[in-house]
C-alpha angles and dihedrals in degrees: 000000000000089000090053091047091049092049092048091051091047090053090047091052091052091053091047091048093051094046092047092046092049093050092048092048093049094043094045095046099048089050095042092056088058108039091159091060092046091049089053090053091047089052089050091055091045090052091049093051095042096249099125089139088075095053096094087066095045095105094052090045090048093054092045095046095048093041091050091051092050090046092051091051092052093047092049092048095048095039098243113162092332092177092060096039093047090058090054090045093054093045093047093047091050091049096047093043090056092043094051091047089056090045090055096046121014102027106015122204128193095233131004094216091223091139096030114227093322095083127013121210129181117243091255091045089053092048093052090046090056091043089057094047096048095072089048090056091048091052091052091047092049092048094054099033094111091060122097114259101222103022095124119179119214090257091051091051090052093047092046091054090045094050091045090053091049093046096050095032096060094054094043092050093049091048093057094040127015135289112293087223120030112215094168129106094249097061125145110284096034119124104216096204093049091050091049089053090051089052090051091049092050092047091059087080091062147345118299111235124188115211112210134178123225105235092210100047102020091228122139123237132182123228132184118228093257093059106088095187090094089066090071096107091188091064109021133048120196112239108167147341122233128194128187126335138265130235090284092052089249117144115263117223115221114195133225107021122171094185090107090068104112132157121195141174135172089289093056135249114012099168098110091045091062104033093045095047114126118235125009126344122187109207110197107202117206123178093185127003093209091061097057107114124217094254090049090050089055092049092050091048088056089054092053090049091047091051089053093053091046093045087236129145122252124193135171122231120198139158090216116114113270109191093182142003103314134196124185129199117213112211092333096315126144106289113267125216112248128214130189119244130177111266094230093048089050091051089048092051097044126019096211138083090236128010149114137275117190122206125195110191088337096310121117106240102164141017123189139178109232090249090061097051111113 
């Protein structure tokens, strides 16, 4: 009977290991392909817990955290130093179970970000997911507890280095380029105007409410679309959009909404002018003008020159304050008209500090990090 029990427990531990490994691989990968999004979520947590001093390192931490999760999943799946990895798995599941419980009760967040933008879970849903995975990690740890912690074979050393390279390499590559898989509303193939019209149609069932976080206090506040205070990117960060209410009068979240896409200049709203333009529009996206490097300037100048030869339109989108009609020259190019865009919307559309979004008859056909512009 003890042999049967031992065999049954061994089979159970294998199932737990494979489930845990699959979840870690999926979770780590979908976040690694979008390190910018993960860094934004890390900054949100740091703001909530009053640790803004750590925000300058959020990108490095994002790549490391997601890469480590992907690496743990691979090592669990391929049975590489399970004793050591199971210890990390248990500790990480305890930490994130506590964190998500606090996020669902004491300091609530709209979305934990545990699966990036690929899969959205409520704070309570995330907590119960972690609560279910924690016993699986404990079973795996208990099963392999007699093994030595650091007794690596040559094959395990090779696989550990390989998985580490994969884990950190995916996030690093996507940081310097763009996400390998785009889970965001402004993906290639999306017509911005059509999506905005869908958002308007959906909003007819109820009032559209923008949920924003105060960057100083971390507190959430709701704005209607007519209130332009939320566009102050130095004070407010867009978190979510809610439309209508359910049977309990609780706000209903509709995702994704592109109704927040808004371009303005000193003359007023210029959104329709750009997204309804016929033909090709090159939208140069600049987070900060003082961070554009010399090579990037050259790449952007080539875009302006290309637009002139194609008889296309080129504009510049930036969250920086534009007190009046502004034109900017990139590396000595013909000056380009600049429009204001909300910082969060810009980060949602293009995961890069500086880059390019190409529209053809209002449809996104190409997105490039500035380093990839040729």
